[in-house]
Structure formats: structure tokens, C-alpha cells
TIVO-2410 file (N, C-alpha, C; in nm, 3 decimals):
# residues 113
REC num residu      c1      c2      c3 atome chaine
REC   1      M   9.363  12.509   8.794     N      A
REC   1      M   9.494  12.508   8.817    CA      A
REC   1      M   9.515  12.631   8.875     C      A
REC   2      S   9.606  12.674   8.946     N      A
REC   2      S   9.623  12.794   9.000    CA      A
REC   2      S   9.755  12.883   8.923     C      A
REC   3      K   9.712  13.004   8.932     N      A
REC   3      K   9.820  13.105   8.877    CA      A
REC   3      K   9.888  13.153   8.956     C      A
REC   4      Y  10.011  13.189   8.883     N      A
REC   4      Y  10.088  13.284   9.007    CA      A
REC   4      Y  10.129  13.415   8.895     C      A
REC   5      Y  10.189  13.500   9.004     N      A
REC   5      Y  10.236  13.651   8.918    CA      A
REC   5      Y  10.360  13.682   8.965     C      A
REC   6      T  10.435  13.703   8.879     N      A
REC   6      T  10.592  13.757   8.927    CA      A
REC   6      T  10.599  13.918   8.880     C      A
REC   7      Y  10.627  14.004   8.983     N      A
REC   7      Y  10.632  14.137   8.959    CA      A
REC   7      Y  10.824  14.169   8.966     C      A
REC   8      K  10.864  14.278   8.939     N      A
REC   8      K  11.001  14.330   8.937    CA      A
REC   8      K  10.987  14.438   9.025     C      A
REC   9      I  11.038  14.470   9.079     N      A
REC   9      I  10.988  14.560   9.209    CA      A
REC   9      I  11.102  14.660   9.216     C      A
REC  10      E  11.058  14.798   9.167     N      A
REC  10      E  11.148  14.895   9.143    CA      A
REC  10      E  11.226  14.968   9.259     C      A
REC  11      N  11.097  14.998   9.367     N      A
REC  11      N  11.155  15.049   9.519    CA      A
REC  11      N  11.039  14.997   9.609     C      A
REC  12      I  11.070  15.052   9.728     N      A
REC  12      I  10.984  15.015   9.830    CA      A
REC  12      I  10.847  15.066   9.788     C      A
REC  13      N  10.843  15.169   9.785     N      A
REC  13      N  10.715  15.251   9.743    CA      A
REC  13      N  10.638  15.151   9.610     C      A
REC  14      H  10.689  15.086   9.537     N      A
REC  14      H  10.627  15.017   9.449    CA      A
REC  14      H  10.592  14.861   9.504     C      A
REC  15      L  10.690  14.823   9.583     N      A
REC  15      L  10.629  14.682   9.642    CA      A
REC  15      L  10.532  14.695   9.735     C      A
REC  16      I  10.544  14.841   9.813     N      A
REC  16      I  10.377  14.861   9.896    CA      A
REC  16      I  10.264  14.879   9.826     C      A
REC  17      E  10.294  14.943   9.701     N      A
REC  17      E  10.164  14.966   9.615    CA      A
REC  17      E  10.095  14.817   9.576     C      A
REC  18      I  10.207  14.729   9.510     N      A
REC  18      I  10.180  14.604   9.512    CA      A
REC  18      I  10.075  14.524   9.604     C      A
REC  19      G  10.149  14.528   9.697     N      A
REC  19      G  10.113  14.471   9.819    CA      A
REC  19      G   9.949  14.523   9.889     C      A
REC  20      T   9.968  14.641   9.886     N      A
REC  20      T   9.800  14.684   9.929    CA      A
REC  20      T   9.690  14.650   9.794     C      A
REC  21      K   9.749  14.641   9.663     N      A
REC  21      K   9.654  14.623   9.575    CA      A
REC  21      K   9.608  14.465   9.583     C      A
REC  22      L   9.725  14.374   9.604     N      A
REC  22      L   9.711  14.209   9.585    CA      A
REC  22      L   9.646  14.166   9.745     C      A
REC  23      H   9.625  14.282   9.829     N      A
REC  23      H   9.584  14.228   9.982    CA      A
REC  23      H   9.438  14.168   9.978     C      A
REC  24      P   9.411  14.072  10.026     N      A
REC  24      P   9.468  13.962  10.118    CA      A
REC  24      P   9.525  13.837  10.094     C      A
REC  25      F   9.611  13.859   9.940     N      A
REC  25      F   9.686  13.727   9.880    CA      A
REC  25      F   9.804  13.683   9.976     C      A
REC  26      W   9.845  13.598   9.962     N      A
REC  26      W   9.969  13.526  10.037    CA      A
REC  26      W  10.076  13.541   9.935     C      A
REC  27      F  10.206  13.567   9.999     N      A
REC  27      F  10.347  13.587   9.894    CA      A
REC  27      F  10.419  13.519   9.932     C      A
REC  28      R  10.537  13.491   9.832     N      A
REC  28      R  10.644  13.385   9.859    CA      A
REC  28      R  10.766  13.498   9.785     C      A
REC  29      G  10.858  13.519   9.899     N      A
REC  29      G  10.993  13.567   9.829    CA      A
REC  29      G  11.105  13.479   9.785     C      A
REC  30      H  11.157  13.509   9.701     N      A
REC  30      H  11.253  13.405   9.639    CA      A
REC  30      H  11.394  13.517   9.566     C      A
REC  31      S  11.518  13.478   9.585     N      A
REC  31      S  11.601  13.542   9.507    CA      A
REC  31      S  11.607  13.524   9.372     C      A
REC  32      K  11.554  13.407   9.299     N      A
REC  32      K  11.580  13.406   9.155    CA      A
REC  32      K  11.444  13.338   9.145     C      A
REC  33      C  11.460  13.396   9.009     N      A
REC  33      C  11.290  13.423   8.925    CA      A
REC  33      C  11.296  13.279   8.878     C      A
REC  34      F  11.175  13.171   8.897     N      A
REC  34      F  11.162  13.052   8.815    CA      A
REC  34      F  10.993  13.022   8.778     C      A
REC  35      G  10.993  12.952   8.685     N      A
REC  35      G  10.843  12.925   8.677    CA      A
REC  35      G  10.778  12.846   8.765     C      A
REC  36      N  10.834  12.734   8.826     N      A
REC  36      N  10.741  12.652   8.906    CA      A
REC  36      N  10.792  12.683   9.054     C      A
REC  37      L  10.689  12.654   9.129     N      A
REC  37      L  10.750  12.635   9.285    CA      A
REC  37      L  10.769  12.461   9.288     C      A
REC  38      H  10.864  12.469   9.372     N      A
REC  38      H  10.902  12.298   9.406    CA      A
REC  38      H  10.968  12.336   9.544     C      A
REC  39      P  10.892  12.251   9.621     N      A
REC  39      P  10.951  12.246   9.790    CA      A
REC  39      P  11.111  12.210   9.732     C      A
REC  40      W  11.176  12.210   9.885     N      A
REC  40      W  11.282  12.212   9.867    CA      A
REC  40      W  11.307  12.050   9.837     C      A
REC  41      I  11.249  11.969   9.909     N      A
REC  41      I  11.290  11.833   9.904    CA      A
REC  41      I  11.267  11.744   9.697     C      A
REC  42      F  11.205  11.820   9.666     N      A
REC  42      F  11.180  11.824   9.511    CA      A
REC  42      F  11.284  11.875   9.446     C      A
REC  43      R  11.397  11.969   9.494     N      A
REC  43      R  11.481  12.040   9.398    CA      A
REC  43      R  11.638  11.966   9.386     C      A
REC  44      E  11.682  11.983   9.294     N      A
REC  44      E  11.813  11.906   9.289    CA      A
REC  44      E  11.935  12.034   9.347     C      A
REC  45      T  11.993  11.978   9.432     N      A
REC  45      T  12.095  12.043   9.506    CA      A
REC  45      T  12.187  11.949   9.532     C      A
REC  46      E  12.340  11.993   9.573     N      A
REC  46      E  12.441  11.950   9.619    CA      A
REC  46      E  12.443  11.874   9.740     C      A
REC  47      Q  12.355  11.987   9.828     N      A
REC  47      Q  12.380  11.954   9.946    CA      A
REC  47      Q  12.294  11.824  10.013     C      A
REC  48      F  12.195  11.814   9.921     N      A
REC  48      F  12.122  11.710   9.991    CA      A
REC  48      F  12.113  11.625   9.837     C      A
REC  49      K  12.182  11.545   9.803     N      A
REC  49      K  12.226  11.420   9.712    CA      A
REC  49      K  12.073  11.321   9.677     C      A
REC  50      G  12.044  11.294   9.795     N      A
REC  50      G  11.904  11.152   9.822    CA      A
REC  50      G  11.789  11.251   9.811     C      A
REC  51      S  11.779  11.388   9.742     N      A
REC  51      S  11.638  11.448   9.777    CA      A
REC  51      S  11.562  11.359   9.646     C      A
REC  52      L  11.415  11.406   9.661     N      A
REC  52      L  11.339  11.321   9.607    CA      A
REC  52      L  11.327  11.398   9.431     C      A
REC  53      S  11.410  11.467   9.397     N      A
REC  53      S  11.418  11.526   9.285    CA      A
REC  53      S  11.544  11.456   9.222     C      A
REC  54      S  11.625  11.414   9.280     N      A
REC  54      S  11.768  11.343   9.192    CA      A
REC  54      S  11.731  11.201   9.216     C      A
REC  55      G  11.609  11.130   9.185     N      A
REC  55      G  11.579  11.002   9.168    CA      A
REC  55      G  11.546  10.953   9.327     C      A
REC  56      G  11.561  11.008   9.449     N      A
REC  56      G  11.516  10.953   9.552    CA      A
REC  56      G  11.385  10.890   9.581     C      A
REC  57      S  11.357  10.794   9.669     N      A
REC  57      S  11.219  10.787   9.681    CA      A
REC  57      S  11.134  10.854   9.804     C      A
REC  58      A  11.024  10.812   9.816     N      A
REC  58      A  10.944  10.900   9.899    CA      A
REC  58      A  11.004  10.831  10.035     C      A
REC  59      N  11.093  10.719  10.042     N      A
REC  59      N  11.181  10.678  10.190    CA      A
REC  59      N  11.252  10.769  10.232     C      A
REC  60      H  11.306  10.861  10.142     N      A
REC  60      H  11.446  10.930  10.156    CA      A
REC  60      H  11.385  11.018  10.248     C      A
REC  61      E  11.269  11.081  10.245     N      A
REC  61      E  11.164  11.167  10.326    CA      A
REC  61      E  11.177  11.126  10.462     C      A
REC  62      F  11.149  11.012  10.498     N      A
REC  62      F  11.110  10.966  10.589    CA      A
REC  62      F  11.248  10.935  10.693     C      A
REC  63      C  11.335  10.915  10.582     N      A
REC  63      C  11.504  10.913  10.642    CA      A
REC  63      C  11.536  11.055  10.691     C      A
REC  64      Y  11.519  11.140  10.634     N      A
REC  64      Y  11.535  11.276  10.658    CA      A
REC  64      Y  11.455  11.321  10.832     C      A
REC  65      I  11.323  11.262  10.810     N      A
REC  65      I  11.256  11.273  10.947    CA      A
REC  65      I  11.313  11.230  11.066     C      A
REC  66      E  11.349  11.080  11.038     N      A
REC  66      E  11.408  11.004  11.144    CA      A
REC  66      E  11.497  11.035  11.177     C      A
REC  67      E  11.598  11.091  11.095     N      A
REC  67      E  11.751  11.153  11.133    CA      A
REC  67      E  11.743  11.310  11.221     C      A
REC  68      Y  11.609  11.340  11.154     N      A
REC  68      Y  11.599  11.497  11.221    CA      A
REC  68      Y  11.551  11.442  11.403     C      A
REC  69      Q  11.481  11.379  11.374     N      A
REC  69      Q  11.433  11.342  11.542    CA      A
REC  69      Q  11.538  11.260  11.618     C      A
REC  70      R  11.570  11.196  11.555     N      A
REC  70      R  11.714  11.122  11.640    CA      A
REC  70      R  11.812  11.261  11.704     C      A
REC  71      K  11.873  11.356  11.631     N      A
REC  71      K  11.945  11.452  11.666    CA      A
REC  71      K  11.876  11.538  11.724     C      A
REC  72      V  11.761  11.596  11.734     N      A
REC  72      V  11.711  11.699  11.792    CA      A
REC  72      V  11.677  11.629  11.923     C      A
REC  73      L  11.652  11.521  11.959     N      A
REC  73      L  11.621  11.449  12.100    CA      A
REC  73      L  11.716  11.478  12.206     C      A
REC  74      M  11.837  11.512  12.176     N      A
REC  74      M  11.934  11.557  12.261    CA      A
REC  74      M  11.951  11.691  12.307     C      A
REC  75      F  11.882  11.783  12.210     N      A
REC  75      F  11.898  11.897  12.220    CA      A
REC  75      F  11.768  11.995  12.274     C      A
REC  76      A  11.648  11.919  12.265     N      A
REC  76      A  11.487  11.987  12.256    CA      A
REC  76      A  11.473  11.972  12.375     C      A
REC  77      D  11.359  12.077  12.444     N      A
REC  77      D  11.287  12.040  12.559    CA      A
REC  77      D  11.123  11.989  12.558     C      A
REC  78      N  11.064  12.044  12.443     N      A
REC  78      N  10.948  12.004  12.413    CA      A
REC  78      N  10.946  11.931  12.275     C      A
REC  79      I  10.931  11.842  12.292     N      A
REC  79      I  10.952  11.745  12.173    CA      A
REC  79      I  10.793  11.722  12.146     C      A
REC  80      P  10.777  11.729  12.020     N      A
REC  80      P  10.613  11.715  11.929    CA      A
REC  80      P  10.619  11.549  11.945     C      A
REC  81      E  10.453  11.505  11.917     N      A
REC  81      E  10.456  11.350  11.914    CA      A
REC  81      E  10.516  11.275  11.791     C      A
REC  82      K  10.502  11.167  11.778     N      A
REC  82      K  10.628  11.100  11.695    CA      A
REC  82      K  10.575  11.169  11.541     C      A
REC  83      R  10.479  11.142  11.539     N      A
REC  83      R  10.395  11.151  11.381    CA      A
REC  83      R  10.339  11.279  11.380     C      A
REC  84      S  10.381  11.382  11.463     N      A
REC  84      S  10.331  11.512  11.432    CA      A
REC  84      S  10.371  11.585  11.337     C      A
REC  85      I  10.309  11.665  11.240     N      A
REC  85      I  10.325  11.780  11.165    CA      A
REC  85      I  10.440  11.865  11.207     C      A
REC  86      E  10.440  11.896  11.316     N      A
REC  86      E  10.518  11.970  11.366    CA      A
REC  86      E  10.681  11.981  11.366     C      A
REC  87      W  10.654  11.853  11.361     N      A
REC  87      W  10.848  11.793  11.325    CA      A
REC  87      W  10.880  11.852  11.177     C      A
REC  88      L  10.782  11.848  11.085     N      A
REC  88      L  10.795  11.913  10.964    CA      A
REC  88      L  10.849  12.060  10.963     C      A
REC  89      F  10.731  12.105  11.063     N      A
REC  89      F  10.763  12.251  11.056    CA      A
REC  89      F  10.897  12.291  11.149     C      A
REC  90      M  10.949  12.222  11.229     N      A
REC  90      M  11.096  12.241  11.255    CA      A
REC  90      M  11.146  12.200  11.193     C      A
REC  91      M  11.181  12.107  11.106     N      A
REC  91      M  11.256  12.080  11.016    CA      A
REC  91      M  11.278  12.204  10.913     C      A
REC  92      Q  11.161  12.218  10.821     N      A
REC  92      Q  11.152  12.326  10.795    CA      A
REC  92      Q  11.224  12.463  10.817     C      A
REC  93      H  11.204  12.528  10.933     N      A
REC  93      H  11.259  12.605  11.055    CA      A
REC  93      H  11.430  12.593  11.005     C      A
REC  94      Y  11.473  12.496  11.062     N      A
REC  94      Y  11.598  12.459  11.065    CA      A
REC  94      Y  11.725  12.428  10.929     C      A
REC  95      G  11.597  12.431  10.815     N      A
REC  95      G  11.691  12.410  10.692    CA      A
REC  95      G  11.666  12.268  10.630     C      A
REC  96      M  11.612  12.188  10.702     N      A
REC  96      M  11.619  12.049  10.607    CA      A
REC  96      M  11.547  12.039  10.485     C      A
REC  97      P  11.516  11.969  10.438     N      A
REC  97      P  11.431  11.953  10.298    CA      A
REC  97      P  11.323  11.894  10.326     C      A
REC  98      T  11.200  11.966  10.318     N      A
REC  98      T  11.073  11.906  10.328    CA      A
REC  98      T  10.992  11.954  10.219     C      A
REC  99      R  10.868  11.919  10.230     N      A
REC  99      R  10.770  11.944  10.104    CA      A
REC  99      R  10.696  12.075  10.157     C      A
REC 100      L  10.730  12.148  10.264     N      A
REC 100      L  10.688  12.252  10.276    CA      A
REC 100      L  10.727  12.355  10.201     C      A
REC 101      L  10.658  12.476  10.161     N      A
REC 101      L  10.683  12.584  10.134    CA      A
REC 101      L  10.636  12.731  10.223     C      A
REC 102      D  10.756  12.785  10.228     N      A
REC 102      D  10.723  12.925  10.304    CA      A
REC 102      D  10.648  13.060  10.243     C      A
REC 103      W  10.538  13.085  10.338     N      A
REC 103      W  10.424  13.184  10.233    CA      A
REC 103      W  10.408  13.276  10.360     C      A
REC 104      T  10.384  13.409  10.302     N      A
REC 104      T  10.341  13.509  10.417    CA      A
REC 104      T  10.235  13.556  10.368     C      A
REC 105      E  10.154  13.647  10.429     N      A
REC 105      E  10.055  13.786  10.416    CA      A
REC 105      E  10.115  13.868  10.381     C      A
REC 106      N  10.242  13.940  10.437     N      A
REC 106      N  10.336  14.007  10.434    CA      A
REC 106      N  10.387  14.061  10.323     C      A
REC 107      I  10.386  14.118  10.261     N      A
REC 107      I  10.478  14.145  10.117    CA      A
REC 107      I  10.640  14.174  10.165     C      A
REC 108      L  10.639  14.262  10.268     N      A
REC 108      L  10.757  14.305  10.299    CA      A
REC 108      L  10.826  14.186  10.364     C      A
REC 109      V  10.784  14.093  10.435     N      A
REC 109      V  10.887  13.996  10.484    CA      A
REC 109      V  10.895  13.918  10.353     C      A
REC 110      A  10.792  13.925  10.276     N      A
REC 110      A  10.840  13.811  10.121    CA      A
REC 110      A  10.956  13.870  10.055     C      A
REC 111      A  10.964  14.010  10.044     N      A
REC 111      A  11.082  14.087  10.009    CA      A
REC 111      A  11.211  14.053  10.039     C      A
REC 112      Y  11.208  14.060  10.202     N      A
REC 112      Y  11.319  14.028  10.285    CA      A
REC 112      Y  11.386  13.891  10.218     C      A
REC 113      F  11.297  13.792  10.169     N      A
REC 113      F  11.377  13.680  10.146    CA      A
REC 113      F  11.372  13.665   9.999     C      A
***
């Protein structure tokens, strides 16, 4: 079982000090403090009522992927292969619910989010 740590940052110098001590760990920034890390597709949200957390099935995830692929085909020049994980990366980047979580090795980037 992995451990996670929560720090309350007092100022930028405190942030840099923590980042230096914890290097080469990975960081995740979030605007709220919470106990468990859940990917967006498992969170309760008004925007995505069919998410897996609100009783949706794994089939909902495939529906999100298929819908995204269908809509992007009109606008994108370089399309990944149909079953490529790059689709999930693109979906995560543009705000669709996925199983992915954003992590960074740079504590300043995590603090931004």
C-alpha cells in the first residue's frame, strides 16, 4: 500500500524547500485537500452523470472514448491508432473523464494546479 503526504505550504520558499527535500518524488497539485486520489472518471460530478462513480459501468468509459474519437476526427491532423493510449492522453488534456491522473516531478508545476 502506497503512502501519500499532505503539506500546507506557507510561502514559495517553503514550497521549494519541500520540493528539494523530496526530490525525486512525483507531485500532484490539487485545489482541495482530500484523502484518496481518484481519477476523474470515478468522481461524482454534475458534468458527467454517467461516470463510473455514479453507478456507470466500464462501458461508459468506452462510450466517452468513442464519442471523443468521433468528434476529434473532424479537427485533428495526426490521429492516433484506434486502440492507442494516446487517445486517453488527449482526452485527459482536453478535460474528458479518464482513468489517468496528472503527476509531475516539478513541485512548482504541482503548486500551480
